[in-house]
C-alpha positions as CSV (number, residue, x, y, z in Angstrom):
1,X,2.7,168.7,63.9
2,X,5.8,170.7,65.3
3,X,6.4,173.7,63.2
4,X,9.4,175.9,63.1
5,X,9.1,179.5,61.6
6,X,12.6,181.2,60.5
7,X,12.8,184.8,60.2
8,X,15.4,187.5,60.7
9,X,13.5,190.0,63.1
10,X,11.9,188.9,66.3
11,X,9.3,191.7,65.7
12,X,7.9,189.8,62.6
13,X,4.4,188.6,63.1
14,X,4.8,184.9,62.1
15,X,7.4,184.5,64.8
16,X,4.6,185.1,67.5
17,X,2.3,182.4,66.6
18,X,1.6,180.0,69.4
19,X,1.6,177.1,67.0
20,X,5.2,177.6,65.9
21,X,8.8,177.5,67.3
22,X,10.6,180.8,66.9
23,X,13.8,180.6,65.1
24,X,16.0,183.7,64.3
25,X,18.6,184.0,61.5
26,X,20.9,186.7,60.4
27,X,20.0,186.4,56.7
28,X,17.4,184.5,54.4
29,X,19.7,184.1,51.5
30,X,23.1,183.6,50.4
31,X,26.1,181.4,51.9
32,X,25.2,182.5,55.4
33,X,21.7,181.1,55.1
34,X,23.0,177.7,53.7
35,X,25.1,177.4,56.8
36,X,22.2,178.4,59.0
37,X,20.0,175.7,57.3
38,X,22.8,173.1,57.8
39,X,23.0,173.8,61.5
40,X,19.1,174.0,62.0
41,X,18.8,170.5,60.4
42,X,21.5,169.0,62.8
43,X,19.5,170.4,65.7
44,X,16.1,169.0,64.4
45,X,17.4,165.5,63.5
46,X,15.3,163.9,60.9
47,X,15.0,165.7,57.5
48,X,12.0,168.3,58.0
49,X,9.5,169.3,55.2
50,X,10.7,172.7,53.9
51,X,8.1,175.3,53.0
52,X,9.6,178.4,51.4
53,X,7.8,181.7,51.7
54,X,10.5,184.1,50.7
55,X,11.8,184.6,47.0
56,X,15.4,185.3,48.0
57,X,15.4,182.2,50.2
58,X,14.0,180.1,47.4
59,X,16.7,181.2,44.8
60,X,19.4,180.3,47.4
61,X,17.9,176.8,48.2
62,X,17.4,176.1,44.4
63,X,21.1,177.1,43.7
64,X,22.4,174.8,46.6
65,X,19.8,172.1,46.2
66,X,22.1,169.0,45.9
67,X,23.3,169.6,49.4
68,X,20.0,170.6,51.0
69,X,18.2,167.6,49.4
70,X,20.1,165.4,51.8
71,X,18.9,167.4,54.8
72,X,15.4,168.5,54.1
73,X,12.3,167.4,52.2
74,X,11.4,169.7,49.3
75,X,10.6,169.5,45.8
76,X,11.6,172.1,42.9
77,X,11.6,172.3,39.2
78,X,15.2,172.3,37.4
79,X,17.2,175.4,38.4
80,X,17.1,176.7,35.0
81,X,13.3,176.5,35.1
82,X,13.3,178.3,38.5
83,X,15.4,181.3,36.9
84,X,13.3,181.4,33.8
85,X,10.1,181.7,36.0
86,X,11.7,184.0,38.4
87,X,13.0,186.4,35.8
88,X,10.4,188.6,34.2
89,X,12.4,189.0,30.9
90,X,13.1,185.4,30.6
91,X,9.5,184.5,31.3
92,X,8.2,186.9,28.9
93,X,10.3,185.5,26.0
94,X,9.6,181.9,27.0
95,X,5.9,182.7,27.0
96,X,6.3,184.2,23.4
97,X,8.1,180.8,22.3
98,X,5.5,178.7,23.8
99,X,2.3,180.6,23.0
100,X,1.4,181.5,26.6
101,X,-1.1,184.3,26.9
102,X,0.7,187.3,28.0
103,X,0.4,191.2,27.3
104,X,2.4,192.6,24.4
105,X,5.6,193.8,25.7
106,X,9.4,194.3,25.0
107,X,12.6,193.4,26.9
108,X,15.1,196.2,27.2
109,X,18.6,195.0,27.9
110,X,20.5,197.9,26.4
111,X,19.9,201.5,25.5
112,X,19.6,200.5,21.8
113,X,16.4,198.4,22.9
114,X,14.5,201.3,24.2
115,X,13.2,202.5,20.8
116,X,11.1,199.4,20.8
117,X,8.9,200.8,23.4
118,X,7.4,203.1,20.7
119,X,5.7,200.0,19.3
120,X,3.5,199.4,22.3
121,X,0.1,200.9,23.3
122,X,-0.4,203.2,26.1
123,X,-0.5,203.1,29.2
124,X,2.5,200.6,30.0
125,X,4.0,199.1,33.1
126,X,7.7,199.0,33.5
127,X,9.4,196.2,35.9
128,X,12.8,195.2,36.6
129,X,13.3,191.8,35.2
130,X,15.1,190.3,38.1
131,X,13.1,190.9,41.3
132,X,16.2,190.6,43.5
133,X,17.0,194.3,42.6
134,X,13.5,195.0,44.1
135,X,14.0,192.9,47.2
136,X,17.3,194.4,47.9
137,X,16.0,198.1,47.6
138,X,17.8,198.9,44.4
139,X,14.7,199.4,42.2
140,X,11.0,199.9,42.4
141,X,8.7,196.9,41.8
142,X,6.9,198.5,39.0
143,X,6.2,201.8,37.5
144,X,3.6,203.2,35.0
145,X,3.8,205.3,32.1
146,X,1.2,207.3,30.2
147,X,3.4,208.7,27.3
148,X,6.0,207.3,25.2
149,X,8.5,209.7,26.3
150,X,7.9,209.0,29.9
151,X,8.2,205.2,29.3
152,X,11.5,205.7,27.4
153,X,12.9,207.9,30.2
154,X,11.6,205.4,32.9
155,X,13.1,202.4,31.0
156,X,16.5,204.2,30.8
157,X,16.5,204.9,34.6
158,X,15.4,201.3,35.4
159,X,18.1,200.0,33.1
160,X,20.9,201.6,35.1
161,X,19.3,200.4,38.4
162,X,18.4,196.9,37.4
163,X,20.2,195.9,34.2
164,X,17.1,194.6,32.5
165,X,13.6,196.0,32.2
166,X,10.4,194.3,30.9
167,X,7.9,197.0,29.5
168,X,4.3,195.7,28.7
169,X,1.1,197.1,27.8
170,X,-1.3,197.5,30.7
171,X,-4.1,194.9,30.9
172,X,-7.1,197.1,31.2
173,X,-9.9,196.2,33.7
174,X,-10.7,196.6,37.4
175,X,-8.6,194.5,40.2
176,X,-11.4,191.9,40.5
177,X,-10.5,190.9,37.0
178,X,-7.5,189.3,38.5
179,X,-7.5,185.6,39.1
180,X,-4.8,183.1,40.5
181,X,-4.3,179.4,40.3
182,X,-2.2,178.0,43.4
183,X,-1.0,174.4,43.4
184,X,1.7,171.7,44.3
185,X,3.1,169.3,41.8
186,X,4.1,166.0,43.2
187,X,6.8,163.3,42.3
188,X,4.8,162.1,39.3
189,X,4.1,165.6,37.8
190,X,0.5,165.2,39.4
191,X,-1.1,168.6,40.3
192,X,-2.1,168.3,43.8
193,X,-4.4,170.8,45.6
194,X,-5.0,173.1,42.7
195,X,-7.0,176.2,44.0
196,X,-8.5,179.1,41.9
197,X,-9.0,182.4,43.6
198,X,-10.1,185.9,42.7
199,X,-8.9,189.3,43.9
200,X,-11.7,191.5,45.1
201,X,-9.4,194.6,45.7
202,X,-5.7,195.5,45.7
203,X,-3.6,198.1,47.5
204,X,-2.8,200.4,46.2
205,X,-5.7,200.0,43.6
206,X,-4.6,199.0,40.2
207,X,-1.0,198.1,40.8
208,X,-0.7,196.7,44.4
209,X,-0.7,193.5,46.3
210,X,-3.9,191.6,47.2
211,X,-5.9,193.3,49.7
212,X,-9.1,191.0,49.5
213,X,-9.5,187.7,47.8
214,X,-11.9,184.6,47.8
215,X,-12.4,181.3,46.1
216,X,-13.5,181.1,42.6
217,X,-13.9,178.5,39.7
218,X,-12.5,178.8,36.2
219,X,-11.8,175.6,34.3
220,X,-10.1,177.5,31.5
221,X,-7.4,178.9,33.8
222,X,-6.9,175.6,35.3
223,X,-6.4,174.1,31.9
224,X,-4.0,176.9,30.8
225,X,-2.0,176.4,34.3
226,X,-1.8,172.6,34.0
227,X,-0.5,172.9,30.2
228,X,2.2,175.4,31.3
229,X,3.3,173.1,34.1
230,X,3.5,170.1,31.9
231,X,5.5,172.1,29.3
232,X,8.2,173.2,31.7
233,X,8.2,169.8,33.7
234,X,7.2,171.8,36.9
235,X,7.6,170.2,40.5
236,X,6.8,171.8,43.9
237,X,4.7,174.9,45.2
238,X,3.7,177.5,42.7
239,X,1.2,179.8,41.3
240,X,0.1,181.8,38.3
241,X,-1.7,185.2,38.4
242,X,-4.0,186.1,35.6
243,X,-6.2,189.1,34.6
244,X,-8.9,189.3,32.2
245,X,-8.2,192.0,29.7
246,X,-11.3,194.4,29.4
247,X,-10.7,194.9,25.8
248,X,-10.1,191.5,24.4
249,X,-11.9,189.5,27.3
250,X,-8.8,187.2,27.2
251,X,-7.1,186.0,30.3
252,X,-3.4,187.2,30.3
253,X,-0.7,186.2,32.6
254,X,0.5,188.8,35.0
255,X,3.3,186.6,36.6
256,X,4.1,183.2,37.9
257,X,5.2,182.3,41.5
258,X,8.0,179.6,41.5
259,X,8.9,177.3,44.3
260,X,7.3,178.9,47.2
261,X,3.8,179.6,48.7
262,X,2.1,182.8,47.7
263,X,0.7,185.8,49.4
264,X,-2.9,184.5,48.8
265,X,-2.1,181.0,50.2
266,X,-4.2,181.2,53.3
267,X,-7.2,182.0,51.2
268,X,-6.9,178.5,49.8
269,X,-6.8,176.9,53.3
270,X,-9.8,178.9,54.6
271,X,-11.8,177.8,51.5
272,X,-10.9,174.1,52.3
273,X,-7.8,173.5,50.1
274,X,-4.9,173.4,52.5
275,X,-1.9,173.1,49.9
276,X,0.9,173.1,52.5
277,X,-0.7,170.2,54.3
278,X,-1.4,168.4,51.0
279,X,2.2,168.7,50.0
280,X,3.5,167.6,53.4
281,X,1.4,164.4,53.4
282,X,2.4,163.7,49.9
283,X,6.3,164.1,50.6
284,X,5.9,162.0,53.7
285,X,4.1,159.2,51.9
286,X,0.9,159.6,53.9
287,X,-2.3,159.0,52.4
288,X,-4.0,161.9,50.8
289,X,-6.9,163.6,52.5
290,X,-10.3,163.4,50.9
291,X,-11.4,166.3,48.7
292,X,-13.9,168.5,50.5
293,X,-16.2,171.2,49.1
294,X,-15.0,174.6,48.4
295,X,-16.5,177.2,51.0
296,X,-17.0,180.2,48.6
297,X,-18.1,182.4,51.6
298,X,-14.5,182.8,52.8
299,X,-12.9,186.1,52.1
300,X,-9.4,186.8,53.1
301,X,-8.2,190.2,54.0
302,X,-4.5,191.1,54.1
303,X,-5.0,193.2,57.2
304,X,-7.5,195.6,58.9
305,X,-5.3,198.5,57.8
306,X,-6.2,197.9,54.2
307,X,-9.9,197.8,55.0
308,X,-9.7,201.2,56.6
309,X,-7.5,202.6,53.9
310,X,-9.7,201.4,51.1
311,X,-13.0,202.2,52.7
312,X,-16.0,200.7,50.8
313,X,-14.7,197.2,49.8
314,X,-16.4,194.8,47.2
315,X,-17.2,192.1,49.6
316,X,-20.0,189.7,48.6
317,X,-23.1,189.6,50.9
318,X,-23.2,186.9,53.5
319,X,-19.3,186.5,53.3
320,X,-17.0,185.4,56.1
321,X,-14.2,187.8,56.3
322,X,-11.0,186.5,57.9
323,X,-8.0,188.7,58.7
324,X,-4.4,187.9,57.7
325,X,-3.1,188.4,61.3
326,X,-5.9,188.2,63.7
327,X,-7.0,184.9,65.3
328,X,-9.0,184.5,68.5
329,X,-7.1,181.5,69.4
330,X,-3.7,182.9,68.4
331,X,-3.8,186.8,69.0
332,X,-0.1,187.6,69.3
333,X,0.8,187.9,65.5
334,X,-1.8,190.5,65.2
335,X,-0.7,192.2,68.6
336,X,3.0,192.2,67.1
337,X,1.7,193.6,63.7
338,X,-1.0,196.3,64.2
339,X,0.5,198.5,66.8
340,X,3.7,198.9,64.8
341,X,2.0,199.4,61.6
342,X,-0.6,201.8,63.1
343,X,2.3,204.0,64.5
344,X,4.1,203.9,61.1
345,X,0.8,205.0,59.5
346,X,0.4,207.8,61.8
347,X,4.1,208.9,61.2
348,X,3.4,208.9,57.3
349,X,0.2,210.8,58.0
350,X,1.9,213.4,60.1
351,X,5.1,213.7,58.1
352,X,3.9,216.5,55.6
353,X,2.6,218.6,58.8
354,X,5.9,218.1,60.6
355,X,8.0,219.2,57.5
356,X,5.9,222.3,57.0
357,X,6.0,223.3,60.7
358,X,9.9,222.8,60.7
359,X,9.8,225.0,57.6
360,X,7.7,227.6,59.1
361,X,9.8,227.5,62.5
362,X,13.0,227.8,60.4
363,X,11.6,230.9,58.6
364,X,10.5,232.4,61.9
365,X,13.8,231.9,63.5
366,X,15.6,233.5,60.4
367,X,13.6,236.8,60.5
368,X,15.2,238.7,63.5
369,X,18.8,238.0,61.9
370,X,17.6,238.9,58.4
371,X,16.4,242.2,60.1
């Protein structure tokens, strides 16, 4: 199967895979990206199957879907549904209307809304509603608050940066209480390739991205996920992340992923549920592959750097740990990723020492003139 990988920087690891053709673009969103996709399709010929992995790219593709549907094979829910699932404030309000399980929270759209925060239980998590502000570097992904005064001050600051803020009570419990359902929904709203996974650790702990995850089974989450997809008339790639609250023992939704593959998608493939391949065969009218057993031994790690950083990790005995970058038969992505990140890590580690040395050097140089 010929595969083209599109990215903006030649140093990005995915572009170095021996199984993919490298394609560079100046941008992954906006009108320039649509011009690029139009030109790429002319070069490739037949409409290729489009797998989106970037959130800003997804929003641009959804907005220009009428033109792109003639050029590429892809499937998305209605644009209004895409925006509702992308925006944390809209999703929170829709979840309240539909009765989906979410943490208690309030949406702050103006300074007059800030006082609502006093009704929430501590600690809290605050997030910009529109994640475009995060991707564009205008606001942090999330912040925590351990007092109402801190939460109010943080909300006011985020409001100025991002326009809308979602403030929620923290879902109590360790990171291995987090589960996720990944899926593809086909032309007849059939849920294809549903996979349930479990986080084993996050980095940074408590609020970060997946460091380790593995396959799991949970019929309750699968029923909840399918019910939500039916209610919003969902199509295409997606996922929903949940966490079991240690106080109530209820599974609550952390956030959905709309229209694209998720960070943990490779864990599903390693366990035997290759969702992109399932989607590809479905959209090209090829017969589906027979379901196979789920390999529960497989553990996906985001990188060896996180393994070193976290130290002791809760990996089950007799697990087969597979790195997100290193493959013996495809080593170049790891060789592109690890040296650069190791150098970055060393620089971060040395930065306090360099600053202190410069401060002392500056003080030493000043003394003669002061004398």
